[in-house]
N, C-alpha and C positions, 0 to 999 in steps of 0.2 A: 668808447661807447659809438661813438658816431664813428670813428675812424676803422674800426669795428664792420658797424652796420654796411659801412661804404665798400669794403671790400666784400662781404656776403653780398652784396646786390651785384654785383661786377664778375665775379669768381660762376662760372658755367658747372654747375655738380651735373647734371645730366648726362654733359659730354665728358665730363673726367671722368663720371659713376663707369657712362661708357667705354671708354676706354679702357677704361679697370677693367671692364668683363670683358671683353676684344682681347685683352692680352692672356685673359685669365682662358680661354677658351684656345687660342693658340699651344697655351701649355698646354692643355688635352689632348691636342691633335699631336704633338711632337710626344706625350706621355704614351699613346697611342694604346687606349684602355682594350680590353676585349669586345666588348662592349662596340666601339668604336669601328674596330675592324669588321664584324660581323658585319653591322650597314654596311659598308663599303664593299663589302665579299659579295652579299644581298644583293647591290646594284649591280655588280659586275656578273653576276650569274643573269638575273630578270634580263642584260644585255643580250646574253647569249640567248638564252630563251627568247628572246626575242627576233634574235637574228642570229640562228644556229649557221654554224658551217657548213657551207651548200655540199653534198654529195659529191666528189668525185674517184673516178676511178685511180688507184695506185697501187703500184706492184707491193701491195703490203695484207698478209694473210696470218688468219689464227687458225690452224689445227686444236680444234676443241674438243677437250674430253666433256661432250654434252651429256646430257641423261641415256641418249639412244645410244652413244657408247658403253657406257655403263651396262644397258640390260641387255647391249650384244656381248661385250667381250667380258664382261664381270666385273665387281667392285674394284673399288679404288685402294691400294695403286696395285697396279698390274704388275707383273713382273717383267723386270728390266729386260728379259728376249721381246715382249711384246713393243719395250719401248724400240727397241734397238729396229724390229721391225717396222715402225712409224717411222724411223729415222733413218732407213736405208729405202723405203720406198718413197717418199719426200724428197731426199736426192734425185732417186730416180726419175722423180715426175718432175727435175727441172729447178726446186730451191735452191736459188741461190747462198743462203746461208737461212740457220734458223736458230732461236733462243726461248729455252724454256724457262718462264713462267712458274715454274714447281723446283724444290731441290731435292738431292737424292744422297740424303745426309749416310745415311742409315746403311749396312750391306740387305740386298734383297731375302727377306725371308725364304723367299722359294726357289732359291737356287738349290741344286741339287747335295752340292753339299751341306745347307742346313735341315735339306729336308731327311739325307744321314743319319744327322745328329740328334733331330728331334724326334725320330721313328728306331727306336730300340729295339723293336719288337723285328724288325727288316732282316730275312737271310743276312748273313755278311758279302756271301758272294754280289747282292743288290746292292749293300753299302758303298761294296768295292768299284762297285762300276759305277755309283753314282759321286763319289769321291772324283773319280777319275774323268768325268765330267767338267766342261770348265763351267765356270760361275757365272751368274746370271749376267753381274756387275763385269766380271771382265767380256762377255757380246755386247752387251751396250758401251766399252769401254773400246770396241775394235768397230763397233756403225759409229761409233761417234768419229775415230779417228779416219774414216772414211769418207767423211762430207764434211763440211764447216758449223761447227754448232757451238753455241755463246752457253754455257750453263749460268743458270740462277742462284744466284746468293741474297739472304738476305741477315737482316739485323735488328730486327722487331721480333719475330715469335721465333720461337723455340720450342719444339715440340717435347713429347716425354721421350727420353732416349735418343734426342737428338746427339751427333757425334760432336765433341766439340773443339772450338776455334781450330784451324789446324796451322793455320801460319798462311802467307802471300805463297799463291800462286806461281807463274809465269812473271815476270816482271815486262806490266807495258811502257814501252818509251812515253815518255810527255814532257812537253818544254813551260815555263810560265816568258807571256808576253809582256812585262809587266813583273809589276812589284808581286809578290809570294803571297797569292790568293789563300790561302790554309787558313788565316784566322776568321775569313768570311764565311767559308763552307761551311754548310749542313754538317752536324757529328752526330756518327752513332758507333755507343760502346764498342758491339760487339758484333761479330759476320759468323754467321753460319754456311758453310763450303758444303761442296757435295764430297764423298767417297774420293779419295786420292785416285784411286785408278781411273775417274770420270774424271779430274780434274787433269789431269795431267796429260789427257788423252783431246781435250777442247779447247777450241780455236780462241775463245772468247770466254773472260768472267765478266758476267755483267749484274749490278745489285738490282734489285725490281723491290726493293723498300720503298714507298711511297707518303708521307704523311700528311696526314687530314688537318686543317685547319680547326680552329677552337672549334667548330661548330658541327665536325666530324663528316666534311663534304672535305673531296680531293680535287682540289683545283690545278695544286703544282706540284711539276713531280721533278727531284734533282736529276739532273744531269751528270755531275760531278760532285761528291761528297766527301768527306773524310772521314774513314771508317776504322777502326783502333789505330787510329795517327798515319794510315796508310790514304792516296788518294786513288777512288775508286770510280768507273763510268757508270751509268747508269744502264739497262739492260737495252733501251731502244736506241744510246746513238754506240754501245757497243757491237752491237748486230749492224750498224752503219759501217762502225770502223773496220769489221772484219767481213762485211760483202764486200767493200772497195777497198780490198788487200790487207789489211790488218796492219796499217803504219801508225805511227805515233801520232798521238795529239797532241794542242796544246789548251793552253789555260791563259786568254785575255784577260787585263785585268789593269785597273787604276788604285788610284787613294781610296776610292770610295769602294773597292769591292770588286766584285768578278764583272766585267763584259762580257766575256761568251767562249765558248768553247769550239774550237778551230778542228773539223772533223770532217773526212776526206774534202779536203780543200774547202772549206767553207763556213764560213763562222756563222755560228749559229747562237743568237744573241741572247741573254741571261741576263734575271736578276742578280744585283749584289752579291747575293748567298749560291748561285749557281745553278737553284733552280728555273723551270721556262711555266708559262704559262698557256696549256695546249689551250686552242681557240675548237672548241666540242662540236662534233657535228653528232646525229642521233645517232642511235645503235643501231648497226646494220645486220641483218642477216647475209648480206654480202660481201662484208668481213669476214664469214666465216666459214670452215667447211669439218664437218663432223670426222673427229679421228680416227671412227669405225671403218669411215667411207678411204681414208686415207688406206688401212690397215685391209681391210677388205678389196682393195685395188676398184674401189668403184667410182673416183672422182672422172667428173669429165676429163677430154683430150686439155694438156696446155692448162689446168686449171694452177698451178703452181710453177711453172714455168716462168723463170727470170724474176719470183717474190723472193721479196724478206719472209722470211715467217715466224712467227710466233707457237708455243706450244702452251696451251693454258688450260685453264677450265670454266663453263658456264654450268656447271653441274650443279642441282641445287643443294643437294646435299653436302657438298666442296665448300659450300659458304665462304666465297672469291669472290663477291660482289662488294661494289663501293657508291658512295653516294655521290653524286658530281653536278656541275653550275647545271643540266640540261634539267632537273629534278626528278628522273628515275633512276634508281639503281644501275647501275655496268657491271660486270663484268673485268676483275682487275688486268687481265689482261688485255683487253678492249683499253684501257687507256696508256698502255700502254703504244700498244698498235696507234692509237689519234696521235702520240706524241710524233711516231715516227712520219706517220703523215703529215703533221706539219711541219715536222724540218724538211722533207721535200717539197713540198710543196708553199714553202717559204710563208707557213698562215699564223705562224705563231706569234701571241698577242705580247704584248709588250709594257711591260711599268718601268719605264728608263728612270735612274737616280732623281731625276730633275723633275719627275713630274711629284714628287711629295716638297718643294721648293714652290710647285705652282701651287698647291693645294695649299699650305701654309701665306702665300701671296695672295691666293684669292679671298681665302677666308678673312684676309689684314684688309685687303684693298675695299671687298665688297662693306666689311666693318665699316671703315674709314667711313666711304661714300654717305654710309647710312647715317653716322653717328652727326655727319655733317649736315646732311643734307633735311632728314628728315624733321628737325626743331622748326625747320624755315616752310613748312608744307602742311596743307591740310591732311586729312586723312586720307581722301581721295586720293592724292597724290603718294602717301604713304603705300596705302595698298597698290596700284599701280608699279611704283620705284620697285617696292619688294617684289613682287612679281616677276618684275621684269628681268630685275635683275637672279631672281633665283631661276627663272627660265632660260634666261641665256646663258647661264651659264651651265644648267643640264643640257640645255641642247648640244651646246661646246666640245662636252662629256661622250654624249653619245653620240656624236659627226665625230670624234676622235676615234672612239672605240670602231664606228661603220666604215670610216676611210681612212686611219691608220693601223689602226688595230692598237690603238693605246688605250690604256685602263686608268680614266683621270677621275676619281673619287668624286660623282656627282651627291653626295649623303652629307659629309660632313660640310663644306661652305655652304649647303642649301639650310643645315639645319641652324649652322649658326648665326647666316642673315635672316633667318626666322627670328631668331631668341633676340638677336639687339634691333631687328626692327619693333619687338613687341616691347620689349624696353624702352626704347624711344620713344613709341607712341605712349605710354605709358608716365615719362615722363613728358612730353607733349601737353597732353590734357593736366597734370597736375599742376604745371607752370603757367599755364595759358593766361591768365589773368597777370601773374607778375612781368609775364614779354609784354601785354599792352603798357604797363606803369612805364616800360623802361623805354619806350616809341620814341625815339628823338629825332629832330628834324634830319631829314636826307639830304640837308645843303652840304654837311661837312665827307658826306662820301663824293662828292664832284671836285670839291676845290683841295688846295695842300692843307696838311691841319695848321701851318703857321699862318696863312688865311684867315683860318676859321677864326685865330686866338686873335689876329688883330679884328676883326669883326665882333668879336664879344666886345674887346676893351676899348671899340671904337663904332658904334652902331652908325655914324654920321655917314661913315664908309659906305654902307650900300647902297649907292646912287648911281646912276649912271654916270661913264666920264672913265678920264682916266690923268695921269702925268706922261710927260716926254722925259727919259731915266736912258742909259746904255744898258743895254742887255745881249747877252751872247745867247743866241738861236739854235737849236737843233732840233732836226728832221730826222727822222729817223722810215727808212721801209723796208722789206722784203723783196727781194728780187725775185721774179719768178712766182709770186705767189697764186697766178692764177694755174699753174700747174700743180703746183701742191694741193691746193683748193679740189682742184677735180679728181687727186686719187684719195678723195673723200668722199665723192660723190655720195657711196652709198655710207656712210659716218659720219655723217653731219655733229653727230657729240664726239665721235674722235677729232672733229676738226676745231670743233667746241677747244675742247681741251687744249690741243698744239696751240692754239692760236690764248688762250692763258696763260699757256708755261712758257710761251716766246716775250708773250706781252708784260709776264712778269719779272724775265730776267731781264730784259729793257728797264722797266719800273723800279728794280732794285738797282742796277745801274747808275740810273740819274740820280734818285733819290738818297742812295749813299754818298754822293758828291753834294747835296743840298740844291738839288733842280727842285724846278715847279712845273710838273706833267701838266700842260696845258688843256691837252685833250689828245683821244686816240680814234684815228681816222683808222678803219678797218686795219687794214696789219701796220697801219704807220702811228708815230707817236711825235709830240711835237712838245718840246720843254723849253723853257728858260732857267736864266741864273739872270740874279741882281735885284730880281723882284718877287714877290712882296719886300721882299727885307731885302737890306742894303747887303753887298759882298763882293768887296772890293777885289777879290781874289778872281772874279765868275769865270774867269778864260780859259785859266788854266785847269781850274776844277771841270769844267764843260768839258774840254778835252783829254780830263783823266775818267770821266766818266765814259765820253767814249770807247776810249782804248777798254774799258772794265764789261763796258756794252759788248764788244766784237769778244773776248776773251768766255766770258758769259754763253755766248751763243755757241759759242763753238764747244764748252762743254757741254751744252744742253745736245746739242749734235752727238755729241759721241753716248750720250747719256741713250739717246733716243737708237741709236743705233746698233746698241747692244742689247735693249728692252724692248724692242720689235717684235708684236708678235706674230706676224709673217715673213718669214727672212727670204722668201721667195718672190715677195712682191718686191717692184721699185723702190727704191727710198730715195728722198729729196731733200737734200740739205737745206737747213734755215741760211739765207745769206743775206746777209743782213747791209744796207749801205746807209753811208751817216754822214750828212751836210751841216756843219758849222760854219755859223759867221756873227760878226759883232758891231752894233753900231748904235746908232738913235733909234725909239721904240716910243711908240704911247702904250703903256701900260695900263688896264685897268678895268673896271664893269661896262664890258659891252653887251649890246643888246637892244631889248624892248622895257616896256615899262614893268612886265609881268615874268619876261624868262631872259637873264643875263647870264653872262661868261664872265670870267677873270680872263684877259687875254690879252696877246700884243699884236699889236697894225706897226707898220711902216716897211720900209723900202730893204732897211734889214733882214727882217722876216720871210719877204718876198724870195732875195736874193739865196738864204741858208734854203728855202725848197729847192729852188734850183740847181745850187750845188749837191744837194742829197739825188739828185736826177741825173747827175754828171757822174758821179761813184760808178757807174756801170759802163758810161763810157768809157768811162780810165782804170778799171779794171779793180779799183781801189777803193777797200773797206772806209774811210774817212777821208773829207774832203773838207779844206779850210778855205776861207775867206782870207785876203789879202792881208783885213783886220785880224783876225785871229791870227793868222801867223805870224804877224807882226812882234804881239802879246809872245809868242810862245819857242817860236826857231830856236834860238840860243838853249831852250832846256827841250823840246823835244826833238822826236826823229823827224824833224817833216823836211820834206822835198817839192820844190818849184816843180807843179805837173802844164801849166800851160797860160796862155793869155784866152782868153773865150768873150765869147760874146750869147749870153746866155740868150732863148727864148724871151719876150718881150720887154728887153731894156736894149740900150743903145751905147752904152760906152762896155768897153770891154773891161774883165774881171778878172785881176790875175790869182792864180786857183794853186792850191799847195796839197800836199795828201799828210796823213799823222800816221807814222807808222809805229811810234814806241813813246817809251818814258824816255828820263835820265839814261838808262843803262846803254839803251838801243844808240840811243846821240851820241853817247861819249864812246862807239868802238869805232876803233878806226878805218874800218872798214867800208863802214856808213860815211865816216868826213869823205874818205877817198869815192865813194856813191857821188854823195851832195857834190864834189865840184866836180865831176865827171858829169855828171846831170846838168849842172850848169853850164858847163860849158858847152854843151850838145843844146842846151837850147837857144844858147848864144850862134852858134854855127845853123841852125837850125832855121832861124829869123833872118839871120844873115844871106840866105839859100845858097851856103855853103853846102851841100848833100852829102860828098865825098866826106869830108870833117864831117858830121855829123852822124853817118852812119859809123865811121870808125871808132867813134866816141861813144858812140849806140852799143857797138860788137866788144868795145874794153865793157862797158857795165855790163851787158849779157854776163860775162865769163866772170865778174866781180860777185855778181851775184848768185853765181851757183855755189856756193861759200857761204852763204850766208840765209838767212831764214825768214828774211823780208820776200816779199810776191809783188814782185812785178811785172813778170811774164807779161800779161795781158798790157803792161804800158809799153814795155819795150816795142812791144807786138805791134799797138798802133802806129808808133813813132815810125815805125821800117817802113809799116805800107804807106804812113805819110810820105816817106821819102822817096820810096819806090814811084812814088802814084808822080811826085813832084818832078824826078828828075823825064819822067817820059810827059808832062803835062805841067811847065811850071807858072806857078800863079801870077807872076810879069811883077816888071820892077817896082808898082807901086804897092804890092802886098804888104800889109803890116806887121805880117805875123800873128794876127790873131784869127783861131779858130773860131766858125760860126756855129753853137751849138743849136741845133734844128729840134730835139726835142728837150723836153722838162725836165 
């Protein structure tokens, strides 16, 4: 029973339950229920309502069968001869091409032969005359043949008496740039086509079908789709294709779906299903000309010259209005016109495949931040934190829309953060008393767990003083940390997060090989081995820890490079220098009667700190003192670097570089490199500059096939040799390099 109570007291039920809730929220987003979609779409609509696409002049015009046209020319449908007149006059007015957002699926009931058939009381002579006249459909077909006309096709509604599907018309050539995209495209089961005589004379055929979202709003338009197993193009892009020469089109795709459609030598980016998100502007009368003005020749001069023309209807009785993100209904033909305007102006909204991953990651990261931080903070902080996280993300979402036209869902991550914040705040309130009872001394947060255990068993050791013992001391520091800090001047939280990341990486390397972390000094770390517990193998363990630290920092750099938020911003690598030295030290509790630390003091500590500073001079990640190198050079890949006199010391110190473990040490190339390096240093110290340069060249050639980075070291000695050739150091030179920096 006592064991069970001990376990319950230490298990953080609030965080465990919150983590389960977070997983549930992520799964709900993956499921993407219709309600979740509706909130997301409404947010995207709100963005467009706040900042609709600015009105710009484009060569796109809608010839509108409006109420005035119906009052002047009669009810719809008009005789096909009237439509033919419309085509001829628009072509004569300079229209480049025109697309019909209407369909002519049945024969014209007003054709002469149909009048003769339907009026049996007419004299036979009149009937014969009527039958001899060309049909209205033939007249329209001839007009279509004289122009560049795209006939519209649909697959959603089929009016009573509409002609059945007649099969594909002339094939448009297309290509796949990538895997077969057909499984990802929107699919429609049926196709209602125009009269064969019209279809045969058309320059193109475009689908004007647009499906609304679940709430009835038309936000997306397919550019390519599958209709009864055939790949077909939408009306807008088919008009663009025909107007630019009628060449082939291509569908660019990847394993995740469609990337875009290549038409008129430009790539139009799409969603993975081949749809686009038009960036809507307000409905404008400037887009429209009345069909009666075209037919009755009342257009202003050059109104249609050079324009791409849609023919559609805004007449109230014809019921072709659609709900749009801007909140007001819009004629269906105007949606197609806005799609074409977006293509021409390159203003299409985009929702790339990665946005879903970003939204899921945001839900997850916001949730983790709330789960981790809220149990430790007060109510005011909870409100500020939650509001800041949500507000910051919503602002990022809006700025992505405003500046990049990227649609990033602001609703679900914000909703998830609110749910988790409420849950964690409730848990905070319920366990406040229990948390107070679990508070322990903060002493254990500042010293190693081993030391805490020793002090618990031997309280008499909690006094000032220390003992002399051999230690291996490690100092690490980040090169160029000032530059890195400056890049985060507008993001102190990001700098804190980065520091926590790489200090955690360095700490893990030290602790995983039994080291004691003495202190953190900004971006620097001091650690030692063989205290407080005895560790006979402390020299080797420190070297293994240093190699792991460099490897882990390199992995951290790779992860940062992949996951950075702004790829255009300069990226600064974290470059760590490490100095290791072994020697006698005083280790114990140092400080005052009221405040002290468990630390190490001594000449060996000072030299380790100086060695770390020299890692930048030699451009080597790990520098070893001579005592450390003596213990490990037969097992690890160690090269002598120099004989230096560090700042603050009079005696010269032999320094070495650590480049790897046993595998690197056993490499024949490394052994040859070690031999060449030793001979080069002998020639250098003997002032045999030519021999040293020759050996240095051999080292450089050998290094080209090795993974060891000694470019900075070789360059350093090449510069020294060149300088000494010009200004010899004199016969009394002892080969010692005097280090002027720490």
